[in-house]
N, C-alpha and C positions, 0 to 999 in steps of 0.2 A: 512758660511751658508747664504742663501738668506734672505734678510731683511723681506720680507713678511712672510716667514716660521717662522722666529724668533718671529715676532709679534703675529702670530697665536698660536704658542706654549706657549708663555708667558701668553696670555689671557686665554688659556685653563687651565693652572696651577693655575691661580688666581681664576678662577671659581670653580675648584675642591677643592681648599683649604678652601673654605668658604661655609657653608651650608646655604640655604635660610631659612629653618625652624628651629628655635631654641627657647628654652624656655627662655623668657626674665626675668631677675631678678626684682622683685618688692620690696623684702626685704630679708635680710640675716643676720644670727647671727654669731658671732665669732666662729671659730672652736675650740672646747676644746682640751686640750693637753693630749695625751695618754689616750683616752677614746674610748670604743668600744660600738657599738649598733647593734641591730638586728631588725627584722620586727615588733616585738611587742612593741618596745620601743618608739612608737609615738602615741599620742592621741590628737585629735582636738575636743574640745567641750566646752560648757559653764560651766566649772567645778566649777566656783565660784558663779553660779546661778545669774549672773548679770541681773537685770531687763531689761536692754536694749538689752540683747541677744547677746552681744559680745562674740565670741568664743576665747578661749585661746589655745595655743599650749603647750602640756606637753611632755617632753622627759625624759627618764630615762636610765642611762648607766650601763654597767656591773661593773663600779667602784663605783656604789651606789649614783651617783649625780642625784637628781631630780630637773628639771628646768621647770618653767612656763613662757611663753612669751606672750606678746600682740603685734603682728607685726603692724607696721605703715610704710607707704610708705616712701622710702628714705633710707639713711644710718642708720646703727644700732646706737641706742642711749641707754644710761644706763637705761633710764626709760622703755625700751622695755622688760627688764628682771624683771618680777614681783617677782620671787622666785628662789632661788638656795639653796638647802638643801641636806646635806649628810645624807642619811638614815642608813648608816652603814652596808649595805649588798648589793650584786649585784642585780640589777633590771632586771628581766627577761621580764616583760610585765607591761604595765599600761593601765587601762580601766576606763571609766566613766560610771556610772549607778546609779540606785536608790537602794543603798545598805544600807541605814539607816532604821532601823525598824519602827520608828515613824515618818517618813518624806518621802515625794515624791520628794525631791530635789536631785540633782545629787551629788554623792560623787566619790572619786577617789580610785580605788583598785590598789594596787601595789603588784606584785608577786615577791617574793624572792625565792632562792633555797629551803629554809626550812620553809618558812612561807608566809602567805598572809595577808596584812595589808590594812585596809580601813581608809581613811582620809576624812575629810571635808576641803574644801578650802574656806576661807573667804577673801574678799578684802575690803580694807578701804582706804580712801583718805590718800595720803602721800605727802611728800615734793618734790618728784621727778617730772620731767616734764610730766610724764604720768598721774600723779595724783592718782595712785593706787599702793598699795603694798598688797601682799598676805601672808596669814599665814596658816600653816597646823595644823590640830588638829586630833590626832589619836582617832578614835572611838572604834575600836576593831581590834584584829588580831587573826589568827588561826595558830598554829604550825602544820607543815606537817611532817608526819612520813616517807614520801618518797620524794626524791629530785624531784622538780617540773620541768616541761618542758614548758607548756603553760596553758592558762585558757580561758574560755569563760563565758558569763553571759547572763541572760535573765529571763523571767517570767516562771521558771520551774513549771510544773504542772498547768499552766493556771492561776496563781495568777494575781491580778490586781494592777497595779502601783507599783510593786515590782520587783526587780532583784536579783536573787540568783547567786552564784558562783559555777563553776565546774573547778577543777584543775586537769590536767593530769600530771602524774609523768613519770620519765624515765623508770620505770619498769612496766608501763601499768596500774596504779591504777587511777581510777577516784574518786576524793574526792568532795563531794557535801556539800555546806554550805548554810544554810538559814539564811542570815544576820549574827548575832552573835552566831548562834547555828550550831553545826556540825550535818549533817544529816546522811550520810552513805558513804561507799566506795564500789567500785566494780572493779573487775579485768577484763580487756578486754580479749577477746578470742584470743588464738594463738598469743600472743604478743611477739615481738622481739625488735622493735625500735619505739619510739614515732613519731607521724605524726601530721598534722594540725587537729584542732578541731573546729567545728562550730555548733552553735545552731540554729534550725529552729523553730521560734515561732508559725507558723501556724499549724504545725503538732506536736509540743511539742516533738521534737526528736533531736538527736545529730548525726552529720556526721563526720567521721574521716577516716584516711587512715592507713592501716597496712603495715608491712614490706613485705608482699606478693604482694604489689602494687595493692591492692584492696580497693575500697571505701565501707565502712560499715555504716549502719544506725541503731541506737538503739532508741527506744521510752523511754521517761523518765518514763512513767508509768510502763513499764516492768522492767526497771532498779531498780525502787523503790521497786517493789514487789519481785524481785529475791533475795532470801536470807534474807527476812525480818523476818523469824522465828528464826534467830540467832542473838544474841547480838553482836554488833560490838563496838569495842573500838579502836579508831584511835591511841591513845597514845601507846597502846601495839602492834600496827601494825596488829591487827586481822581484817580480811576482808573475806567476802564470796567469795569462789573460784568456785561457781557454774557457769556453762557455761551460758553466757548471751544470751537471745533470740534475734536473728537478725530480723530486719524489712525487709531489703533487702541488697543485696551485688552486686557490679559491679566490674568486672575485668578491671582495668585501664591499666595495662601492662607497666607502667613506674613509676619512682619516682615522688611522689606527693609533690609539693612545697607549695601550698596554696589552700584553699577552701573558697568560699564566697557564700552568698545567694543574688540573684538579680533577676530581671525580664528582661531577655535579649531578649528572643524570642518575636518578634512583633505579632506572631500569638496566643499567650497565652491569656487566659481570665484574667479578673481583679482579680479573686480570686486565680489564679495560680502563681507559682513562679518557679525559676530555681536554680539549684545547679551548680555553676561554679567551675570546678576543673582545676587548673594550674599544668601541668607537665613539664618535661624537654624539650619536643619537641611538645606538643600538648596542646590545651585548649579544654575541653569537657564540654558541657552543658547537664545536666541530668534533667529529670523530677522528681517530688516528689516521684515516685515509683522506681527510679533507672534506668529507661530506657533512652537511649541516645537520645538527641534531635538535638544538633549541635556539630560539631567538626571542629577545625581550626588547621592546621599544622603550626608550627612556624619555621622560618628560622633564628632564633637567640636564644641565651641562656637567658631565662627569669630570673629576679631576684625578682620581687614582682608583686602583683596583687591588684587592687582596682576597685570597681564599684561605679559609681556616677549616681544619678537620672537625667533624662531629660524629661521634659513635652512636648510631641509631639502634643497632642491634649488637649482640655479643661478637659477631664475626663480620660485621659490615661497617666500614668507615666511609663516609661521604664528606663532601665539602659544601659549605655555604659561601656565598660571595659577599664581600663588603665593598661598596662603591661610594667613594666620596664625591661631593659636588661642590661647585663654585658658589652655591647658595648657603654654605656653612651647615650642611647636613650630610649625613651618610645613611645609606639604606642597606639592609641585609636581605639578600635574596636566597630563597630555597628553590632551586631550579629557576622557574620564571615568576614565582610569587614573592611579593614583599612581605617579610615576616616581622620586620621592625624598622622604624624610622626614628632617627634621633638627631637633635641639633647639637652643633658644636660652636665654639667661640671663634674659630678661624677656618680658613679654607685648607683642608688637608691636601698635602702633596704625596704623603706616604703614610700607610696604616699597617701596623703589624699586631699580632696577638701574642701574648706571653703569660707566663705564670710568675707572679711575684708574691713572696710570702706563701700563704695558703690559699690564695685566690687564683683560680684558673680562668683564662679567657679575658684578661684585662687588655684594653686597647691602647696601643702606643701610637700617638698621632703626632706628626711633624708637619709644620707649614713652611712656606717658602721663606719666611723671615727667621726661622729657627725656634719657633715656639714649640717646645717639646712637652707633651702631657701624657700621663697614663690615666685612662678613664675607665669607668664601668657604666654599663647601661642601667639606667634607673628612671624613676619618675620624679617630677618636681611639681607636686600639686599646689594649687593656689590655696593659701590659708586665709585669704580675705573672703569671708562669707557675707553676702549681702543679706541683711536682716529685713524682713518684710513684716510690717506691723499687722497684727491679727485683725484689727478693726479698720484697716484701710479700705477706702471706698473702691468699688469695682471700676475697672478701666472704662473711661468714657470715650468711645471712638469718635462720636460726632463732635465733641468739643476739640479733640485733637485735630480732626480734619479742618475745622474752622481756624484753629491757630496756625496750621500749616499754610492755608490759603492766605492768611494775613501776612505771614512772614514772606511768602513768595511775592506778594504784591509790593511789599516794602523793598525787597531786593531788586525787583524790576524797576521801581521808581529811582532807587539809588544809582543803578547802573545805566539808566536811560541817557541817550545822547552819545556823542563821539567820545572815544577814549582820551583821557587827559595825557598831555605830554609828560615824559619823565622829568624829575626835578633837575637833572643834569643835562638837559637838552642843549645841543649846540645851536648858536645863533650866528648867522653870517649875513652881512649886508655890504653894499658898496658905500665907502666913505664919501660923504658929500663934499664937493668943492676941493677934492684932493687929486683927482685924476685929470688928465688933459689929453687932447687929441691933436695930432698934426695931420699933414696931408697923407702920409703913408705909415703912420705909427699911432699907437694908442697905449696910454698908461692908465691902469685901473688899480685903485687901492681898496683892498677889502678889509673889513673889520670883523674879527672872529672872537667870540666870547662864549662862555657857557655858564649856566645858572646853578651848577652843583657846588658841593662843599669841598671836594677833593681836587687835587691838581691832575690834569690830563697830560699824558706823555705821548710823544711821537704821533702828532696829528698830521695826517697827510691831506694836503689841499691840492686837488688836481683840477685841470681845466680842459674842457672839450670844446673845440671850435672847428668850424668847417673851413676848408681851403677857399680862397687863397690867403686867409688870415692864419698866422702861425704865432704860437706863444714861445717866447725866448726860453722859459722854463715851464714845461708842462706840469710838473709836480714840485711842490715846495713842502718841506717837512719842518714843522714847528716842534722843537725838542720838548717844551713843556708849556702849559697854559694854566695859570693860576685862576681860581674862581673869581668871577666878577671883574676880570681884567681883560680889556679888549686888545687883541694883538692885530697889528696892521701888516698886511702883506701886499706887496706891489707886483703886479703882473705887467709885462711889456709885450705888446702885440705888434707885429709888422706884417705888411702885405708883400707877397712874392708873386712873380709871374707863374701862374699855375692854371688850373682849370676854371670853368665858369662857376661863380658863386651860386649856391643853392639856398643858403640861409645866412642871416647875419646874427643869429643867436649865439651867445657865449654862456656856457654853463660851468659854474664852479661847484665842486663837490668836496666836502670836508668829511674825513673819516677818522674816528678815534675809538679807543676801548677804555672804559672806566675801570675803577679799582675792583669792581665785581666781575670783570671780564665780559661786560656787556657792550655790544657795539653801539656807537652813536654816530649819526650821519646828519648832514645838513647840505642843502643845495641852494643855489642862488643863480637866477637867470637874468641876463641883461642883453640888450641889443647893441651891437656895434654901430657906430655912426655910418651912415650911408656913404659919406664921401670917401671912406677908406677903400671902397670897391670901384668907384667911378670917377671919371673926370668930366667936367662940363665941356660941351662942344659948341663952338661958334664958327660959322653960322649953324643953326640947328639942322640935324640930319632929317632928311625927308625921303618919302617914297621907298621905305624899307620893305623887304619882302613879306614879313609877317605883320598883319594888322588885325585889330578888333576894336570894338567900341563898347564902353561901359556907360551906365547912367546911374544917377542917384535918385532916390525916392524922397521927395519933400525935404530937400537939403538946400542950404544957402549956396550961393555962387561964390566960389573961392578962386583966387588967382593961383594957378598951379606954380608959377615961378616963385611967388612969395612963400609957398609951402616948402620949396626946396632951396630957400635962400642960403642955407648953411653950406650947400654944395659949392656955391660960387664964392663964399667968403675966403676959402683957403686957396682959391685959384683965380687970380685977378685977370688972367688972359681972356676969360669969357665973362660977358656982362649978363646980369640977371634979366631974363625975359619975363614979360608980364604974365603971359598965359601959356607958356610952353617951357618944358625942360627937356634938354637933349644931352645925353651922356654917352660916354664910351667906357667900357669896362677895362680896368687897369690890367687884369690878369689875362686877358685874351686879346688877340690881335683882330682888329677890324670887326669888333662886335659892338653894335650900337643899340640904343633904345631911346625912345622919345615918347612924351606924353603931352597932349594938347588939351586945354580946358574946353568948357562948354559941355556938350556930350563928350565924355572922356575918350579921346581917340589915342590908342596906343599902337606903336609900331616898333619892330625890332628886327635885327638882322636874322635871328632865328627864334624859334618858339621858346626855348629855354631861357633866352636872354630877357624875355618879357616878364618872367616870374618875380624876380627880386624887386624890380621897380614897381610892379603891380602891388606886391605885398606892402612895400614902403608907402606907396600912395594911399592904399586903403587904411593903413595905420594912422597916417598924418591927417587924412580927412576925418576919420573917426574921432581923433583927439580934438580936431577943430570943432566938430559938432558935439563934443563932450559925450561921446559914446552912443548917441542916438542917430545912427546912420544905417541905411540899407541900400545895397547896390542892386541893380537889375541888369540883365543881359538878354537881349532879344535876338541876337544874331545866331547863325549856325555855329555849332561847336567845331573847332578846328581839328576834327578827328583825322583828316587826311594827312595834315602835317605831323600830327602826333604818331600816326602809324608809320610814317617814314622814319621818325626817330627810333621807334621800336625796331624796325627792320635793320637800321644801321647798327644798333646795339647788338642785336641777335647775330648779325653777320660778323661782327668783331669777335663774339664768343666762339662761333664756328671756326673762324680763321685761327684763333688762339689754340683751339684743340687740335686742329690739323697740323699747325706748326710744332706743337709740343710732341706729337707723334713722330713727325719728321726728325725732330731733335733727338728723340729717343733712338730712332733707327741709326742716325749718324753716329751717336755716341756708342751704340752697340758695335757698329762696324769698326769704329776707331779702337775700341778695346780689343776686339778680335785681332786686328792687325798688330797692335802692340804686343799681344801674347805671342804671335808668330815670330815677331822680330826678337823677342827675348829668348825664345827657344833657339833661334839661329845663333844668337850671340853667346849663349851659354855653351854651345858645342865647341870643343877644342878645334875640331876640323870643320869650321863653319862652311855651310853650303852657300852658293850664290844667293843674293837677296831676291833676284828675279823681280826687280822693280817694286818690291814691297815698300821701300823708302819713299818712292814717288807716290805710291798709293796712299801711304800714311800722310804725306804732306797735303795731297789733294783732299783727303777726307777731313783733315784738320781745318783746312780753309773752308770747306763746305759746312763743317760743324760751327765754325765761328759765324759764318754768314747766316745760318739758320737761327743761331742764338741771338744775333742782332735783330733779326726779323721778329723773333718772339718778344724781345724787349720793346721794340717799336709798336707792335700790335697791342701789347698790354697797356702801353701808354695811351694808345687810341681808345682802348676799351675803357680805361678810367675816364677819359674825356667824354666818351659817348654815354657812360653811366651817369656822370654829372648832368649832362644835357637831358637825359631821360628822367632823372629825378626832378629837375626843375620843371620840365614839361608836364610831368605827372602832377606836381603840386599846382600848376596853373590850370590844368584840366579839371582837377578837383574843385578849385575855386570857381571856375566857370559853370560847372555842373550844379553846385549848390546855389550859385547865384541865379542861374537860369530857371531851375525848378523849385527854388525857395525851400530847400530841405530843412527840416528841423534838426536839432542838435543830435538826437539819437541816430537819425539817418546819416548825418555827416560822419559820425564816428564809424558806422558800418562801412561807408564808402571809403574812408581813409584807411580802414583796416584791410578791406578787400583789394582795392586798387592802391596799394601802398606806394609811397614815394621813396621808400628806403631801397636802394639798389646795392646789393652785395655780390661782388663777383669773385669772392675768394674760392668758391667751388664752381668751376666752369660748367660742369654737367648739370647742375641744379641751380639755376639763377632766378632772376626776377620774373622772367616770362613764365616759368613753370609754377612758381608760387602764386602768381596772379591767376593763372588758369585754374588751379585747384581752388583758390578762394572764390572766384566768380562762379565756378561750377557748384560749389556748396551753397552760395547765396541764391542762385537760380532755383536750386532744389527747394530751398526754404521758402522762396516766394511762391513756388508752384505747389506748396503744401505736400511735397513728396517726402517719403521716409529717408532718413539719413543713411548713407551707405559708407562703407570703409573706403577711404581714398587709396587707390593703388599707389605703388611706388612711383614717384615722379621720374619720368624720363625726359631727356632733353628734346625739345620740339624741333622737328625738321624744318618747319615753316611756321610763321606767326599768323596764318590765316584763321586758325581756331580762336586764338586770343582776340583778334580783331572782331570776329563775329560775336564773341561773348560781350565785349565792350559795347558794341552796337546794340545788342539785345538788352543790356542793362539800361542804356540811354533811352531805348524805345519804351521800356516799361515805366521809366520815370516820366517820360513825356505824356503817358496815359494816366498819370496820377498815382501810380503804385508806390506804396511806401516800402522802404528798405527794411523796416522793422516789423516783424510779424508778431502782433500782439495776441494775447490769449483770447481777447474778444473776437478778433477776426477768425481765429481758429475754431472757436465755439460756433460762430455763425455758419461757417462752412460745413461743419459736422451736422448742424441742424438741417441745412439745405439738403445734404446727402440723405438724411433720414426721411425728410419729407418727399424727396423724389422717389425713394424706394416705396413709400406708402402709396 
C-alpha cells in the first residue's frame, strides 16, 4: 500500500480511538466487592453539620453497607473514608434533611425494604490523616407494612424549617411520617407498578408516574383530607382506598425513568418552576399546571438525570440538566441544546454536583457496582502528532485505485466457493454391521464424533420418525464427548397399530454447544426397512379398487418379486412370487397393495396405500439400474379419487369444529348449573332443588358423550390427514412423471401442493394453505402483479381448491413451466411494447 495512504489511515485511527472531551478524575474511591447500587443510593450534603460547610458523600448499597466519604484531591487515602457501617438490611435510598423534631440541623434518612431509619451523623477529631471520624446515632425508625420502593422529603403542609418523609411502596401505598410520628397512608389511583416520586415545595404537591405512562400530580392538602374520617392503623395494614383527587395529569407516552424540579426555561419568571421528566427517548419540561413547555428527543439510552443551578445574571438563577447514558457518556443541556458532552469510564446511575476544596461544580458519579468518582470536565488532547515529511511525494490516486482493485480481486478469489465447515463440526453416521432388523422391530447404532480440540458436553441426539414406527427413546443425552472419539448410541424402533404410513424415512439430529457458546448440529437420514410396515399376502390380492400403470424408459426387465425378496425372508408363510408382490399394511386393517411386473401395474385398497410401495419400488428399481432410470405415466391422473380424500378430510375438520362448539356449550351449561346448586347449598334455609340435580346429571352425561365424540372425530381426522398426505405425495409423483417436470418445477409443485398436513389449528388447515399457494402460483404464471394475500378463512366447500388443481394440471398439459424465468418475462414485456407500437 502507498506510504502516504498508510500514514493517513494510521493517523485517522489514532484520532478516532481517543475522544477529546472526557471527564477527568479528581478523586476516586476503591470499588467495593460484590455490592450493587441504584440511583437513590447516593447523597451529597453536609450531613455532619460541619460549621465550615464541607459536604460529604454518602453511599448505601443493597448489601446494607453505609459509607461516608470526604474526598480530597489525589489518590484515595484511608482518611477519606469517614464511616463504614453495616446497617443489617438492604439500603434502597439515602437522603439528607431536617428530620429531627427539636432541631433544624441535617439528619440522614435511610430507606430499607421494610423500615425507614433516621440517623444523626457527628464528626470529631481522630488520629487519621483527615483529622475526622464520623459516628452514627439512631434517632428513630418506622416499620413499614408494605415493601418500599423509594421516598421523598420536604416541608409537607408548609411547615417551617422541618422536613417530613413520604415512602412509596411496591403496591402503590404512600406512607407519610411527621418526624417520629406516623401520619397517614394513601393508595394511589389505578396503580400497577411504582414510578419516580418528587415533592414540589412551592405548590405543596407530589408528582409521580403510573404504569399507564402518565404523569400525575396530587396536592398534600387533598391527600391529608381524603379518608381522614376513618381511623388508620399502619401496623394492621389498614388504609383508605378512596380515590385520590388529581390536581392534573399528563400523558407522557413512554416509560418514565426520573423526575426532578428545576428552573430550566429561561423565559420563566422568578416565582415559576419546571417539572423535568426523563423518559427512555425524550426529556419533557412541564409547567406547574401540567402543560408541556419544552421537549428534547434523545439519540441515546439515558441512565440518570440531575439538575444543577447556574447563575447567569445577578438576580437570575437557572438550572442546566446532566443526563447520563448507557454508552458511558453524559450530556449537559441548556434548555434543549447540548452545551457539553463528555465520556466516562462507567455507566452512571447517579450524578451529583458539589464543591470540594476550592473547586466549585465537581461531578460526583456512582455506577451500579459502587465505582465512586469525583470528576471535572476537561479535555484530553492527543499528544501523538503525525509527522509528514516535507519532501514527500504528492498523493497518487490512480495508483491507490489500482491497488484497491487488486486487493478486492484477491479477496474474491480467496473467499470463492462454499463456506468451509467449522473445525469442531459434528459427524454422525450409522455404524455398519451393528444394527439388525426383525419382523416388527429395528435396532440402529449411531456413531457420533467431532473434529474439535475441546470436549463437548450435554449433546442431545433426537430422532424424528413417522407413524406407525415409534422410537423407544426419542431423545438421548450424551454427557460428554471427547475430541476424535466416536460415541455409539443405540436406538430401538417398534411398529404399533396406528395410521397409514406416509414415509419410511428416519432422521437423527444431534445438537451441542461448544466452549465458545456456538451451536453445532448434525443430521443423518436413513430409510427404515420396508418389511416393518407390511406383511406379504398369499395368494396375491387382486382386483383392488385403486389401480394405475407405470412404465420405465429404456430399462432392463426386472423380476418384481426378486426386488422385494427381503419382505418374504422374515415371513415364511408366503412364498416369493416371480413377478408380483402383494402386501398388507400392518398398522391398518384390510389395507392392501400389490405390484405386478411388465408394465408396472399397481393396485391398492385406497389411493394413500399405493404411495409407500410406489416410492419403495421406484427406489429399488433406480438402485438396480444404478441411478439411470426414468418412469413414464400415460394414463389419466386419479384426480377424482384424490378429490374424494380431500372432501373426507375437510368434512372431518368441519365436524371437529362443530363438536368443539357443542362441547363448549355443554360445559358452559354445566358450570351454570353447578353455580346455582352451590348457591342453594350455601343458604342455611335451602330452597327446593327444583330438579336441578337431575338437570346436572343429564348435562354431565351429555357433556361426556360430546367429549367422546370429539375424541373419536379427532382420531378420524388424524387418519384422514395421513391418507391425504400419502395421496398428495402420490399425485405429485404422477404429475412430475406424466409431464416430465424439471427439478425446479418439481420444487415449486411440492411447495405449492404440499404433502405436509397439519391439523393443530382447525380453522386454518391444509386446504386453505394450498388454495393460497396455488392462487399465488397462477398469478405468477399469468404474469400478474403480486397482491397481498388476505387473511385465510376456512373453506366452506372444496370446489375452489379442486378447480385450482385442475387448472394447474391443464397448464402443465399445455407445456407451461412452473418456474417463471427472467427470459420469459423479458419476452412478454417486449411483445407488449411491439403490440403497442
